[in-house]
N, C-alpha and C positions, 0 to 999 in steps of 0.2 A: 504493500500500500504506500509506504513512504516514497519509494522510487517513482511511483505513478504521480503522486502529489508534486514531487519536485519537477517532474517532466511537464505536468500541466501548468505549474506556475511559471516555469522557464519559457514554455511555449507562448503564454500570454504576454510575458514581459518582452520576449524577442519580437513578437509581432507588433506590440505596441510601440517599441522603441526603434525598430528597424525602419519605420516609415516616418520621416520627419513631417510634423504637422505643417500645413500651409499657413501663411500669415494672414489669410483673409479674416476679416473681423466678423464672420458670421457665427451664429449660434451653433454649438456642436449638434451632431445628429444623435438624438436619443431615441431609440426604437422602442415604442410602447404601443399597445393596442389603442385605437381611437377612443377618446373619452366622449361619451354621449351625455348631453345635458339631461339633468334629472327629470325634466318634464316629458321626455320621450323614452318610455321604458324599453321599446324594441324597435330596432331598425334591421332590415334584412335585404340581401341582394340575390341576384340570379345564380351566382356561383356557389351558394351554400353557406354564406357567412351570416350569422345573427349577432347583433351587438346589443347588449342589454345593459342599461344603467340600473343602479340600485338607488332609488330615490332617497334623498337625505332623511325623509321621515320614516323609512322602513325600520321597525323596531328590531333591536338586537335579537330577540327571540325568533324572528322570521328570517334572519340572514343565515341561510343554510344551503348546502349543496342540493338538498332535496327540493327546496322551494325554487331554486334556480332552474333545475331540470323541468319542473312543472311548466315553466313559461317558454320552453324552446321545443319546437316541433321535432319529433322523433328522437329526442334525448330523454332517456329514462333512467331512474335510479331505483333499484330494489334495495332498501336499507336493511342492514343486518341488525341495527340497534347496538352495535359494538364498534363505534367509530366506522371506519371504512373496511375493517377486517371482515371478510365474508360477504361484503356487499357487492352489487353488480351494477356497472354503469354501461349502458348500451346506447349506441347511436346508429340509427338506420339498421338495426338488427345485429350489429357486430358488438360483442361484449367481451369483457374479461371473464374468466372462470373464477369461482369463488376464492381459490387459494393459490393455484400453482402456475397459471399462465401469465404472460405479459398483458398489460391493459391494451384494449383496442382504442381507447381514447386517451391521448396524452394530456397532461395538465401542467401549466406553467403559472407561477405566481411572480409577475413581472419577469425578471431575468432568471428566476430559480426554477429549473425543471424538477418535477417530482418523479419518483421511481414507480414501483408497483402500485396498483390501485389501492391496496390495503393501507398505503401510507397517506392517502389523500385526506386532508382535513375536511370534516363535514360541517363545522361551524365557521362561518366567514364573517370577519369584521375588519374594517380598515381598507377595504377595496371598493372603488367607486364604479367600476365598469367591468364587463366580462364580454369577451368575443368568443363565440363558438363557431368553428370552421369545420364543415362537414367534408367527408371524403378523404382518400389518401392524400397525404401532404408530404411528398418526398423532400421538398426543399424549403418549406416554410420555417422550420425550426430544427435544432440539433436533434432533439429526441423526436423521432418520427413516429407516426401511428397510422394504422390502416383505416380507421373509421373517422378520425378527425382530431382536432385540437381545441382545448379550452384554455383561454388565456385570461387570467385575472390581472387587472391593472390597478395600482394604488391610486388613491386620490392625489392629484398634483397640487403643489402649493399654490395659493392664491396670491394676489398682489400684496396683501398684508398678512402678517402672522395671525393665526386664528386657532381656536380649539373648541372642544365641546366635552361636556361631562354628561353621561347618561346613567339613569338608574330606573329599574323597573321591578314589578312584582306581578305574580300571576297565580293561577290555581296550581294544584299539585306542589304547593309550597315553593313555587318558582321565584328565584331572585336573580337579578343580573345587574351588573355595573360595568361601565366602560368609560375610557377616556381616549380622546384623540386630539392631536395637536400638530400644527405644521408651521414652519417658518415662512417668511415672505419669499416669493419667487424673485428671480432676476439677479441675485447677487452671486458671489463666487461660491457660496455654500447654501444649500437649502436642505430641509429635512422634513420628513413626516414620520409620526410614530403613533401607534394605537395599542391599547391593551384592554382586555375584557375578561371578566369572570362571570360564571353563571352556574347555578345548580338547581335541581328540582328533585322531588320524590318520583319514584317509579310509577308507571301506569299500570303495572301488573302486581297483583297481591298473591303472596304465598299463603294460602289458607291454613296450611299445616303449621307454619311458623308465625302466622299473623304479622307479616312484614312485607314491605314492597320489595320488588325484585330488581328493577332496572333503574335505580337511582343514578343520576348523572351529575358530575362536577367537571366543568371545563374551564381551562385557563388558556388564553391566547395572547400572543404578542406579535407585532409586526413593526418593522422600522425600515426606513430607506433614507440614506444620506447621499447627496450628490455634491461633488466638489469639482469646480472648473479651474484647473491650474492655468489654462490658457483660454483665449477667446474661442477656440475651436476644438477643445478637447474636454473630456469630463471623466470622472471616476465615480461610480455609484457603488455603494455598499448596502446590501440588503440582509435583514435578519428576519426569521420567521420561526415561531414556536407555537406548539399546540399540545396541551396536556389534558388527558382524560383520566379521571378517577371515578369509575363507574361501578355499578353493581353488575350482576350477572347479565349476560346477553338475554334479551326478552324472548326466549323460546318457550312456546307452549305446545302441548301435543296436538297434532292434527285432529280436527273434528270436535275438539272440546271447546270450552268457553275461551274467548280471546284474551280476557284480562284477569284470569285467575289460574293458579296452578297449585298442586299439592305435592311437596317434596320435602325431604328431611334436612336438606342443606342448601345454602345459597353460596354462590361464588362471587367473583369480581372480574372486572376488565380494566386493566390499567395500561395505558399506552402513552408514549412520549414521542413527539416529533420535533426535530430541530433542523433548520436549514439556514445556510448563509451563502451569499454570492457576492463576488466582486467583479464589476464590469468596467472595462476601459473602452472609451469610444473617442474617435477623433475624425476630423475631415482632412483629407489629403488631396493634392492635385489629381491623383488617380482615382479617388473614390473615398467612401466612408468605411471606417473600420470599427467593428465592435467585437471585443473578446471578453468572455465571461468564464471565470473559474468558480465552480459551485460545489457545495457539499451538503448532503442530507443524511440524517441519522434518525432511524425509527426503531422503537423498542416496545414490544408487547410483552408484559410480564406482571401478572399472569393473565391468561384467558382461561377462566375457571368456571365450569358449568357442571350441574348435575342434570342429566336427562332422564325423564320419566319414561323408561322403556321396559319391555319385558326381556331381560331384567334391567333394573336401574343401572345407569352408567355414569361414573364420574370421569370427566375429561379435563385435563389441565395441559395447556399449551404455552409455550414460550417461543417468541420469534423476534429476530432482529434483521434490520437491513441498513447498510451504510453504502453510500454512493459518492464517488468523486467524478466530476464532469468538467470537460473543457469544450467550450463552444465558441467558434470564431466565424464571423460574417464579414465579408468584404463586398461592397456594392457600389454601383455607379452613382455618380452625383444625382441628387434628387430630380433635376430637370434634364437629365440626359436624354438624347433623342432615341437611343436604344437602351432601355434599362436592363441591367444584368446584375447577377448576384452569385457569389460563390461562398461555400461554407465548409467547415470542418467540425466533426464531432468525435470526441474521444470520451469513453466512459468506462469505469470499473465499478461494479456493484457486488457487494458481498452480502449474501442472505443466509441465515442459519436459524435453527430452532430445534426444539425437542418436544416430544409428546409423551404423556403419561396417562393412560386410560385404564380404569379398573372397575370391576364390579364390587361395590362397597361391601366390606365385611367378608369378602371371599378371596379374590386374587386379582392381580393386574392382568390385563389382556394385551397391553402394548406398552413397551418402554423403548423409545427410539430417538434418534437425533439425525440431523442432516445439515449439510452446508453446500452452498453453490456459489461459485465465482463466475461472474459474467463480464467479459471484456468486449466492448463494442467500438468499432471504428467506422467512420463514414465520411465520404466527401459528397457534396451535392451542389447544385446550382440551377439557375434558371435565367432565361433571357426572353425579353418581350419585344416584339416588333409589330409593325403595322403594314401588312402586305398590300392592303387595299383601303380605300376610303371607308371609314366606319368600322373597320375590323381591328381588333387587338388580339394577337396570338402570343401565348406564353408556353414555351417548352421548358420542362424541368426534368431533372434526372437525379437519382441518388444511387450510389454504390455503397453497400454496407456489408460488414462482416461481423458476426457475433460468435465468439468462442466461449464455450461454457464447460466447466468441470463440476461434477456432482459427486458427493460422498454421503453415504447413508450407513449408519450403524444401528444395530438393534440388539437389545438384551433379552426381550420377551416379545413374542412367544418362544423364539429360539435364537441363540446368538448368531448374528450374521453381519457382514459388512460388504459393500461393493462400491466401487468408484468407476465412473464413466466420464467420457468427454464427447462433445459434439460441436460441430461448426455449422452455422447457418449463414449462407451467402444470399444476398438479394440485390438485383439490379432493378430499380423502380423508376420507370419513366412516367411522365404525365404531360399531356398536351391539352391546353385550354384555349378556346376561341371565344371571344366576346364580340358581339355585333351590336352597334348602336342603331336601333330602329328609329329613334328620334332623340331629341335632347333630353327626354324624360324616360325613355324606355330602352332597356338593354336585354339581349338574349345571350345565354352562355351555354357552351357545349364543351364537355371534357371527357377524355378517356385516360385512364391511368392504372397504376398497379400499386398495391400495398401488401405488406407482410408483417407478421410478428414471428419471432423465432420459436423453435421448439424448446423442450426442457424435460423435466422429470417430475413425477408425483412423489412426494415424500412419505405418503401414508400407505405404502405397500412395500412388502419385503421381497417382491418378485421383480427382479431386474427386467425381465421381458415385458412386464406390464407398466413399469415405471416411466419408461421413455416415451415421449410423444413428439410428433413431427411439427415443423413450421406450418403456419397457416398463411395462405396466399389468396389475394383478392384481385380480380380484374374489375374495374369500375367503369360504368357508363353513366354520365350525368348530363342533364339538360335543365335549363331554367330560364325564367324571364322575370324581370322586375320593372316596376313602373311607378311614376308619380302621377297622381290624378287629382281632380277636384281642386284646382289652383294650388297644387302641391301640398294639400292637407292630408292626402291619402298616400301611403307607401305600401305597395303590394308586391310580394315575391311568391312565385309558384315554381315548383321543381319536381322532377321525376328522376329516378335512379334505378339502376340494375347492377347488382354486384354478383359476379360469378366467383364462388368460393371453392378453394381446394383445401382439403384437410382441416376442416372446421374443428376447433378444439372444444370438446364437451367434457365436463367434469361432474362426477357424482360417485356415489357408492354403488358399484356395479354388482357387488356381492356382499356377504355379511362382514368380510374382513378388509376388503380393499377399497380405498377411496382414491380415485385416480382420474387422469385426463386421457381420453381417447380421441382419435381423429375420425371425423366423418369425411370420406374421400371427396364427396361433392355435395355442395349446397348452393342455394340461391337466395338472395335477399333483394326484393324489389318493392317499390312503393313511391310515395311522394309526400310533399308537404306544402302547406299554404301558411304564410305569415303576413299579417297586415297590421298597419298602424293608421289610425284616423284621428286627426286633431281638428275638429270642426271649429273650435274657438281656442283662444290661447290658454284657457284654464282647464280644458277638458281633453283627455286622451283616452282612446279606446284601442286596445290591442286584442288580436285574435290569432290563434294558431291551430293548425290541424296537421297531424302526422299519421300516415298509414304505412305500415310495414308488413310484408308477408315474407318470412324467412323459412324456407322449406329445405328439408334434407332430401337431396336427390339420390344419394347413395349412402347407406349406413346400416351396419349389422352389429347388434349387441355382441361384444366379444365373448360373453359367457353363455348366453342362451341361443346364439346364432339366429335370433329373430331379426328380420329386416324391418327397419323403420323408414324405408324410402317413402317419400310423399308426406311424412309427418312434419309438424311444425318443429323448428329448432327451439331450444329453451332460451329463456332469459329476456325475450323481447315481447312487449304487448302487441295486440292486434292494431291498436291505434292509441293516440293521445290527442286531447284537445284542451285548449285553454282560452279563456276570455277574461279580460280585465278592464275595468273602468276606473280612471283616476281623475279626481277633481282637485285642483290645487291653485290657490292664489299666492302671490308673492308673500303675503301675510294674511292671517285670518284662518278661516275654517278650511280643512282639507279632508278628503274622504277617498277611500279606495275599496272596491269589491272585486273579487275574482272567483272563478270556478274552474276546476280541473277535472277532466274525465280521462280515466285510464282503462284501456281495454283488457280483456282476458290475457293472462300471462301464464305460459307453461313453464315449469321448472324441471321437467325431464322430457326426453325425446319421444316417449311413448304416447303422449297426449292423454295420459291417465288423469281423469277428472279429480282424483284425490290430490294430485300435485299441480293443480291449476288454480291460480288466484282469480276470482271472478272480477268482472268489470266493476268500477265504482266511480262515484263523483264526490268531490269535496269542495267546500266553499270557504272563503276567508273574507273578513271585513275589517275595516280600520276607519277610525274617525278621530280627528284631533284639531287642535288650534295652535297656530304658530305666530309668534311675535318676533321682533327683531333679535332679542337676546334669549328667548326661551321657547320651548315647545312642549306640549303634553298631548299624548294620544292614547287611545284604547284600541285593542284589537281582539278579534276572535278568529281562531284557526279551526278548521273542520266544524263549521258553523252548525250543521245538522247532526253532529256526533255520529257520522257514518262509520260503521264497523267494516273494516277491510283488511286484507292481508298484504303486508309489505314485502315478505320474502318467505319462501318455502324451502326447507332442507330435506329432500326426499329420503336421503340415506338414513336419517335418524327419526323420520316421521314427525318432525316438528315444524312450526311456522312462527313467524314474527308478525305480531299485529301492528297495523298502522296506528299512528298517534290518535287518541280520542280528541274530543273537543277541548281546546285549551284557550285561555283568555288571560288578559292582563292589561296593565297600564304602564306607560313609560314616560318619564320626564327628562327633558334635555335642557341644559344651561350652556349657552355659547358665549364666547368672548373673542 
């Protein structure tokens, strides 16, 4: 690890110092996702990007990855209730598996790339806008993904220094407090910082112990400092931390009551995430340079549950992941006649853990440990040209190599150890053509390739079953966006067709093995509509609809030899829809209401009704008053107290209930 760190730091330093900054007195190029004004919650384009602002009056309790996913067509989150561990994030039918495969959707917090999906923070504070980009992105960022990219962007400093203090209470003994502050923009140094704490009692009651199950305590911190040593260069330092001290994962037996369980012991779920990044950027006569060295560390210790099974099972897991990354971008000047961009990505990720499962009072059934080292190197780039009037064509390509080694040891049920290695190579091209039908309307067409590497399942002692192959996607996408009604309406409509090879599916295929297997062929196709209407300055209506059909074209259960060709692939709902109405004046009364509909979701490939979450609809509402220096608001989430299932774990016959009706008030003091 130390040699890699030295190499990464030296690479950044060499690239930063080898190119002498030009003496032009322009501002340095700082690459961040576009910041959308708070009064326009959603903007979308034909190529598949959705830009979402988080309105300033959004309560801390509603700033979550789950609420974000609700408002983006074909982006879905099946929450595990244990942070992101065991959760599923799908975009256009492509998802991570619960524990062992790479994510299909990459996530960045400013310049900080996150690793596996189980490290993603689920509680968000201190970020002002989010950009969701769909489809394979071979050259957009260092950490590529086959389904798309989610980019969170910090609130940028304003003209004057400012800050805010937030405090709130709610049902389930919920309490939260947060502080955010930023310096004035425009000087040699600016900074933003935010910190938050929250806790609540669990939604589920253990009737045998007469106590709540899934209590949650979350502490978050984010900071970003930018220094401009010259007029055309900058150094940015970013810190991010997220700590969970929670109760047991909110698992209840399938078919039973959603919010009660009877068992003789409760566990806990403690996880820590820390991330830091240093970015150097400058303008040169040849182009703009940005180089980022980053590190993330995630620790889950313990993940401790008692499952009500025949027989009862105690399960205690521990897992860690540490990643060092070097990401370099070199691009043409902003107004170049032919924009181009080159990039380099180097990463090393160390993941390890151990499992201890036992039948209480009798004997352990598994004691094992594993470690995996993943080294990734990639070069990528794109170029944009205009072959004909009204046309803009971008050609992108990525060459990537992933080398992995895996080691697993086991003491029970029988001593064993094995070590393996595999290399996944990928050449990922993408061609995008955009045609301007008019000054207000564009059409987009794209064909590309995406991939995520293979790996191993750590919860099987059979080497022949542990290994799984890379997943590969060929994508076909088309869309149109338009401004209408005197530019008060923004509408984007898209269709897509993904041809998938070796789709990775994970579950317990028999009584002892929990593993990932590949479906040789699958297909995901569908479309989405996203619209924003602002009839008057104080009123905004947004609406989204996503429809996805992900089908297994070829797949046979490795144990039963039963074919599931033609069945729905797991983890992705039939559809999702969202509508929101926001009324806001610069000062005075504000209000917001929204509703989200999620279609039926299968959690195994057999289309077994027992492992399918039914469709459901939830509503939220918010009302408040805002003055120059203070604000107070009240909110209700899941207004009708709809009972629904957030996640099903077929292998252990348990499910995670969705959050019941919650409500609270929050007050804000600004300076």
